[in-house]
C-alpha positions in Angstrom: 10.9 -1.5 -21.4 10.6 -5.3 -19.8 7.7 -6.3 -17.0 9.7 -8.6 -15.1 6.4 -9.4 -13.0 3.1 -7.8 -12.0 1.4 -9.6 -9.0 -2.1 -8.4 -7.5 -3.8 -8.7 -4.1 -7.8 -9.1 -3.4 -9.3 -8.5 -0.4 -11.2 -11.5 1.2 -15.0 -10.0 0.6 -16.5 -11.2 -2.6 -19.5 -8.6 -3.0 -22.6 -8.9 -5.3 -24.9 -6.2 -6.7 -27.5 -7.6 -4.5 -25.4 -7.3 -1.6 -24.9 -3.6 -2.3 -28.6 -3.0 -3.1 -29.7 -4.6 0.1 -27.0 -2.2 2.1 -28.1 0.9 0.4 -32.0 0.2 1.2 -31.0 -0.6 4.8 -29.2 2.7 5.2 -32.1 5.2 3.8 -35.1 3.5 5.1 -35.9 6.3 7.5 -34.8 9.1 5.2 -36.6 7.5 2.1 -40.5 6.6 1.7 -41.3 2.9 0.8 -42.0 4.1 -3.2 -38.6 5.9 -3.4 -36.9 3.1 -1.7 -38.1 0.9 -4.6 -37.5 3.3 -7.4 -33.8 3.4 -5.6 -34.0 -0.6 -6.1 -35.1 -0.3 -9.6 -32.5 2.2 -10.9 -29.5 0.3 -9.2 -30.4 -2.9 -10.9 -31.0 -1.2 -14.5 -28.0 0.4 -13.9 -26.1 -2.4 -12.5 -27.4 -4.6 -15.5 -26.2 -1.9 -18.0 -22.6 -1.7 -16.9 -22.3 -5.7 -16.8 -20.7 -5.5 -12.8 -21.3 -9.0 -11.4 -19.0 -9.2 -8.4 -16.0 -7.2 -6.9 -14.1 -7.2 -3.7 -14.1 -5.1 -0.7 -12.1 -5.3 2.4 -13.3 -7.4 5.2 -13.5 -6.6 8.8 -9.9 -6.0 10.3 -8.2 -5.7 6.8 -6.2 -2.7 5.9 -5.2 -1.1 2.5 -1.4 -1.0 3.6 -1.3 -4.8 3.9 -2.5 -5.5 0.5 0.0 -3.0 -1.2 2.6 -4.6 0.4 1.9 -8.1 -0.1 1.5 -7.2 -4.1 5.0 -5.8 -3.8 6.5 -8.4 -1.9 5.3 -11.0 -4.2 6.4 -9.2 -7.4 10.1 -8.9 -5.6 10.1 -12.8 -5.1 8.5 -13.8 -8.1 11.1 -11.4 -10.2 14.1 -12.6 -8.2 15.0 -9.2 -7.2 16.1 -8.1 -3.8 14.5 -4.8 -2.3 17.4 -3.1 -2.2 17.7 -3.6 -5.8 14.9 -1.0 -6.9 16.0 2.5 -7.1 12.8 4.1 -8.7 9.4 3.5 -6.9 6.1 5.3 -8.1 3.3 5.0 -6.3 0.3 5.3 -8.7 -3.5 5.8 -8.3 -6.3 7.5 -6.4 -6.4 5.7 -2.9 -4.1 7.1 -0.3 -4.1 8.2 3.5 -2.9 11.7 3.0 -2.5 14.4 0.7 1.1 15.0 1.8 3.7 13.6 1.8 3.7 11.4 -1.2 2.3 7.9 -0.4 5.4 6.3 -2.3 7.3 7.2 0.9 5.0 4.9 2.9 5.7 2.0 0.6 9.3 2.7 0.1 10.1 2.1 4.0 7.7 -0.9 4.1 9.1 -2.4 1.3 12.5 -2.0 2.2 13.6 -0.2 -0.9 16.3 1.5 0.7 18.1 2.4 -2.5 14.8 3.8 -4.2 13.6 7.4 -4.6 10.1 7.7 -4.9 7.3 9.9 -6.0 3.1 9.5 -6.7 1.5 9.8 -10.1 -2.0 10.8 -9.5 -4.2 11.0 -12.7 -7.2 8.8 -12.0 -7.7 5.9 -13.4 -4.8 6.6 -15.9 -2.3 7.0 -13.2 -0.7 3.6 -13.7 -0.4 3.6 -17.9 1.0 7.1 -17.1 3.3 5.9 -14.6 4.8 3.0 -17.2 5.3 5.4 -19.5 7.4 7.7 -17.5 9.2 4.5 -16.0 9.8 3.8 -20.1 11.6 7.1 -20.4 13.6 6.8 -17.4 15.0 3.3 -18.0 15.5 4.6 -21.8 17.9 7.5 -20.2 19.1 4.9 -18.0 18.4 7.2 -15.0 17.3 4.2 -13.3 18.0 0.2 -13.8 14.8 -1.2 -11.8 11.3 0.4 -11.3 8.5 -0.7 -9.1 5.1 0.8 -10.1 2.7 0.2 -6.9 -0.9 0.8 -6.4 -3.6 0.4 -3.7 -6.7 1.1 -5.0 -9.0 0.9 -1.7 -11.4 3.5 -1.9 -15.3 2.2 -2.1 -16.3 2.9 1.5 -14.2 6.2 1.9 -16.1 7.6 -1.2 -19.1 6.1 -2.2 -22.3 7.9 -1.0 -25.0 5.7 1.0 -27.0 8.6 1.8 -29.6 9.4 -0.7 -31.9 12.3 -0.2 -34.2 10.8 -3.1 -34.1 8.4 -6.1 -32.8 11.4 -8.2 -29.4 11.0 -6.4 -28.9 7.3 -7.8 -27.5 8.1 -11.3 -24.8 10.2 -10.2 -23.6 8.1 -7.2 -24.1 5.1 -9.1 -20.4 4.8 -10.6 -18.9 3.9 -7.1 -20.8 1.2 -6.5 -19.2 -0.3 -9.6 -15.7 0.0 -7.8 -14.0 -2.9 -7.0 -10.7 -2.8 -4.5 -7.4 -4.3 -6.0 -3.3 -3.6 -5.3 -1.0 -4.3 -8.0 3.0 -4.2 -8.1 4.8 -4.0 -11.7 8.4 -4.5 -12.0 10.2 -3.1 -15.2 13.7 -3.1 -16.3 15.5 -2.1 -19.3 15.6 -4.2 -22.8 17.8 -1.9 -24.3 17.8 -1.1 -27.8 15.0 -3.9 -28.0 12.2 -1.5 -26.9 9.5 -1.1 -29.1 6.9 0.2 -26.7 5.0 3.4 -27.2 2.3 5.3 -25.3 0.0 8.3 -26.2 -1.8 10.4 -24.2 -4.6 13.3 -25.1 -6.8 15.1 -22.8 -10.1 17.3 -22.9 -9.9 19.3 -19.3 -12.9 21.2 -20.0 -14.6 18.2 -19.0 -13.3 17.6 -15.3 -16.5 18.3 -14.1 -17.9 14.7 -15.5 -16.2 12.9 -12.9 -15.1 14.2 -9.6 -14.0 13.2 -5.9 -14.6 17.1 -4.3 -12.1 18.1 -1.4 -13.8 20.4 1.4 -12.0 23.6 -0.6 -13.3 22.6 -3.9 -15.4 25.8 -4.3 -12.2 27.8 -4.2 -10.8 25.7 -7.1 -13.9 26.3 -9.3 -14.3 28.9 -12.1 -18.0 29.6 -10.7 -16.9 30.1 -7.5 -19.1 27.0 -6.9 -18.8 23.0 -7.0 -22.3 22.5 -7.6 -23.3 21.2 -4.6 -21.2 18.2 -4.9 -20.6 16.7 -1.1 -16.8 16.6 -0.1 -14.9 13.5 -0.6 -17.9 11.8 -2.3 -17.5 9.8 -5.8 -19.8 11.9 -8.2 -20.0 11.2 -12.0 -22.3 12.0 -15.0 -22.1 8.4 -16.2 -24.2 9.0 -19.6 -22.2 11.9 -20.7 -18.5 11.0 -19.5 -18.8 7.4 -21.1 -20.3 8.7 -24.4 -17.8 11.4 -24.7 -14.8 9.3 -23.5 -15.5 6.2 -25.7 -15.6 8.6 -28.8 -12.6 10.1 -28.1 -10.6 6.9 -27.2 -11.7 5.5 -30.7 -10.4 8.1 -32.4 -7.1 8.4 -30.3 -6.3 4.9 -31.1 -7.3 5.2 -35.1 -5.2 8.4 -35.4 -2.1 6.7 -33.6 -0.2 4.8 -36.5 2.3 3.9 -34.2 -0.5 1.8 -32.5 -2.2 1.0 -35.1 0.6 -0.2 -37.7 1.1 -3.2 -34.9 -0.3 -6.6 -34.9 -1.6 -6.9 -31.6 -2.0 -10.4 -29.5 -4.3 -9.1 -26.8 -6.0 -5.9 -26.0 -6.8 -4.8 -22.5 -8.8 -1.9 -21.6 -9.8 0.1 -18.5 -12.6 -2.0 -17.2 -15.4 0.8 -16.1 -17.9 -1.1 -17.7 -18.4 -4.6 -19.8 -20.9 -2.1 -22.3 -18.2 0.4 -22.7 -15.5 -2.1 -23.5 -18.0 -3.9 -25.8 -18.7 -0.2 -27.3 -14.7 0.3 -28.3 -14.4 -3.1 -29.7 -17.2 -2.5 -31.9 -16.4 0.7 -33.0 -12.7 -0.2 -33.5 -13.6 -3.7 -35.4 -11.4 -5.4 -32.8 -12.0 -9.3 -32.8 -13.5 -9.8 -29.5 -11.6 -13.2 -29.1 -8.5 -11.0 -28.5 -10.0 -8.7 -25.7 -9.5 -9.4 -22.2 -12.2 -8.2 -19.9 -12.2 -8.0 -16.2 -15.1 -5.6 -15.0 -17.8 -8.3 -14.6 -15.7 -10.2 -12.0 -13.4 -7.6 -10.3 -15.5 -4.1 -11.0 -13.5 -1.2 -11.7 -10.4 -1.2 -9.6 -9.7 2.6 -11.0 -6.1 2.8 -11.7 -5.3 -1.0 -10.7 -7.9 -2.2 -13.5 -4.8 -2.6 -16.4 -2.1 -4.3 -14.2 -4.4 -6.4 -12.6 -5.9 -7.4 -15.8 -2.5 -8.3 -17.3 -1.6 -10.1 -14.0 -4.6 -12.3 -14.3 -4.1 -12.9 -18.0 -0.7 -14.4 -17.3 -2.3 -16.3 -14.7 -4.6 -17.8 -16.9 -2.3 -18.6 -19.6 -3.9 -15.5 -21.9 -0.7 -13.8 -21.6 2.6 -14.9 -22.4 5.8 -14.0 -23.1 6.9 -12.3 -26.6 2.6 -11.3 -27.4 2.3 -7.9 -28.2 -0.3 -6.0 -26.1 -2.3 -3.3 -26.9 -3.8 -1.3 -23.7 -6.5 1.2 -23.7 -7.5 3.9 -21.1 -10.3 6.4 -20.7 -9.9 8.2 -17.6 -11.4 11.3 -15.8 -10.0 14.6 -16.8 -11.1 13.4 -19.4 -8.1 11.9 -20.9 -7.3 9.0 -22.9 -4.3 6.7 -23.4 -3.1 4.2 -25.8 -0.2 1.9 -25.5 1.6 -0.9 -27.3 4.1 -3.1 -25.8 5.8 -6.9 -26.2 5.3 -8.9 -23.1 
């Protein structure tokens, strides 16, 4: 598996923590008391300090998710010197979408002119891209396809963030949505034949699915206790303390137990940028050299399934990642799933 290019596209609006706090306060002036509003502000600032979030990018007026994914896809093709018709598989990887069916990949197969490509979606929360990378590796090794594009378009902030609080008690479960940044990425892959030394490993604890969720209107019908526990449909819900504690613990043990990863000497480590705090915790528990860890959360927030490819692309652009370097990927995702990967860039 060889990455020919990773390109990305960001919306124009750089948003600070204070921008969001001001908007939350303004939207809740009529339904919360001054004291409750003060509590909301205090909690939001405390959580932002804990997460390490500073800025993120969101769509400005008139900007559409579609346009950014097309921009990233065209940039990847151009930089790799690849014609659209040469791509024979497109995987759309991520959470954001405009409909449940058909596969969102069909839209971008058409918009990018990938006329020779079959396509499908992979949706596994923030792990969607690394899952897709492992799938692409298998297809390439089997020679089922020669040139694969993995595309994502994580523009989901205002669609799923809950700005309407009934009390300051809502802040904790709603907070994670306000760390979300928006981004599109496109990754072009081909086979490097017998020299492929990439490796991926995945684990899942499905009983923890309730710790992070965006429920559909019919969620009750898929809940074991016939109740979605009052979760608001199409609204991002998390239990951040328990989610991060459990996921960090499992990711660390997963990494340590995966000999094919531990046995390699890595030049750079890139993790899912859910928060600066969680990254620091993983780095400490694994005993990694912090200078080898490329962190992006403070700049871009949590860009969902775009976080790993965005970090890789930015690392290349800033000279932190060059050809021949060994990369380790670490992912903790809603589900709960963990993933670890290793490849030569």
